[in-house]
C-alpha positions as a Markdown table, in Angstrom:
| # | Residue | x | y | z |
|---|---|---|---|---|
| 1 | Met | 0.4 | -6.5 | 7.8 |
| 2 | Leu | -1.9 | -5.9 | 10.2 |
| 3 | Asp | -5.3 | -4.1 | 8.1 |
| 4 | Ala | -8.1 | -3.1 | 10.8 |
| 5 | Asp | -10.4 | -1.8 | 8.3 |
| 6 | Gly | -9.9 | -5.1 | 6.3 |
| 7 | Trp | -9.9 | -7.2 | 8.8 |
| 8 | Ser | -13.2 | -6.1 | 10.2 |
| 9 | Asp | -14.3 | -6.1 | 6.3 |
| 10 | Ala | -14.1 | -9.9 | 6.2 |
| 11 | Pro | -12.9 | -11.5 | 9.6 |
| 12 | Gln | -13.6 | -15.1 | 8.4 |
| 13 | Val | -11.1 | -14.8 | 5.7 |
| 14 | Ile | -8.6 | -13.4 | 8.1 |
| 15 | Leu | -8.8 | -16.0 | 10.9 |
| 16 | Asp | -8.5 | -18.6 | 7.7 |
| 17 | Arg | -5.8 | -17.7 | 6.4 |
| 18 | Leu | -4.3 | -17.3 | 10.2 |
| 19 | Arg | -4.7 | -20.7 | 10.8 |
| 20 | Thr | -3.7 | -22.5 | 7.8 |
| 21 | Arg | 0.0 | -20.8 | 8.0 |
| 22 | Gly | 2.4 | -23.7 | 9.1 |
| 23 | Ala | 4.5 | -24.6 | 11.1 |
| 24 | Thr | 5.6 | -21.1 | 11.4 |
| 25 | Asp | 5.7 | -18.5 | 14.6 |
| 26 | Leu | 3.2 | -15.4 | 13.3 |
| 27 | Val | 4.7 | -12.5 | 13.4 |
| 28 | Ile | 1.7 | -9.3 | 13.1 |
| 29 | Asp | 3.1 | -6.4 | 11.6 |
| 30 | Ala | 1.9 | -3.6 | 13.2 |
| 31 | Ala | 3.9 | -0.7 | 12.4 |
| 32 | Gly | 1.1 | 1.3 | 9.9 |
| 33 | Ala | -1.7 | 0.8 | 12.1 |
| 34 | Gly | -4.3 | 2.9 | 12.6 |
| 35 | Pro | -6.4 | 2.1 | 16.6 |
| 36 | Ile | -7.7 | -1.1 | 16.6 |
| 37 | Pro | -10.8 | -1.7 | 17.0 |
| 38 | Ala | -12.7 | -4.4 | 19.2 |
| 39 | Gln | -13.7 | -6.8 | 16.5 |
| 40 | Val | -9.9 | -7.1 | 14.5 |
| 41 | Ala | -8.4 | -7.5 | 19.0 |
| 42 | Gln | -10.5 | -10.9 | 19.0 |
| 43 | Ile | -9.4 | -11.5 | 16.0 |
| 44 | Leu | -5.7 | -11.1 | 17.1 |
| 45 | Leu | -6.6 | -13.4 | 20.5 |
| 46 | Ala | -7.8 | -16.1 | 17.9 |
| 47 | Ala | -5.1 | -16.0 | 16.0 |
| 48 | Arg | -2.8 | -15.9 | 19.4 |
| 49 | Ala | -4.4 | -18.8 | 20.6 |
| 50 | Thr | -3.8 | -20.7 | 17.7 |
| 51 | Ala | -0.1 | -20.0 | 16.9 |
| 52 | Leu | 0.6 | -20.8 | 21.1 |
| 53 | Ser | -1.6 | -23.9 | 20.5 |
| 54 | Arg | 0.9 | -25.5 | 17.7 |
| 55 | Gly | 4.1 | -24.6 | 20.1 |
| 56 | His | 4.7 | -21.4 | 17.4 |
| 57 | Ala | 5.5 | -18.1 | 19.0 |
| 58 | Phe | 2.9 | -15.1 | 18.4 |
| 59 | Arg | 4.2 | -11.8 | 17.6 |
| 60 | Ile | 2.9 | -8.5 | 16.9 |
| 61 | Glu | 5.5 | -6.1 | 15.3 |
| 62 | Asp | 6.8 | -2.9 | 16.3 |
| 63 | Pro | 3.0 | -1.8 | 16.6 |
| 64 | Ser | 2.2 | 2.2 | 15.7 |
| 65 | Asp | 1.7 | 4.4 | 18.7 |
| 66 | Ala | -2.3 | 4.2 | 17.9 |
| 67 | Ala | -2.4 | 0.2 | 17.6 |
| 68 | Arg | -0.6 | -0.2 | 21.0 |
| 69 | Gln | -2.9 | 2.6 | 22.8 |
| 70 | Ser | -6.0 | 1.3 | 21.4 |
| 71 | Leu | -5.4 | -2.5 | 22.9 |
| 72 | Glu | -4.2 | -0.9 | 26.4 |
| 73 | Ala | -7.3 | 0.5 | 26.1 |
| 74 | Ile | -9.3 | -2.4 | 26.6 |
| 75 | Gly | -7.7 | -4.7 | 28.4 |
| 76 | Leu | -5.6 | -6.3 | 25.8 |
| 77 | Gly | -2.2 | -5.4 | 25.9 |
| 78 | Gln | -0.7 | -8.4 | 26.8 |
| 79 | Leu | -1.1 | -9.0 | 23.0 |
| 80 | Leu | 1.9 | -6.6 | 22.2 |
| 81 | Glu | 3.8 | -8.6 | 24.3 |
| 82 | Thr | 5.6 | -12.1 | 22.9 |
| 83 | Ala | 4.2 | -15.4 | 23.5 |
| 84 | Leu | 6.4 | -18.2 | 23.3 |
């Protein structure tokens, strides 16, 4: 689940957790997410790059309006597209 405040407070913990997910696609539930700050968007970019480099899909599932609008506002709307 995407928790922008929690991810901002402890980015390394989240990155480590995402890197060690194993051989599965990465799906992040963003239905309850508020606006996504730039630091969290960077974490999402890193998670996407890691998933794709391992041959796995990356998807932000059911993004809230606030999450969608904030990613689009900072030019990262491509994170909302499923990457295979």
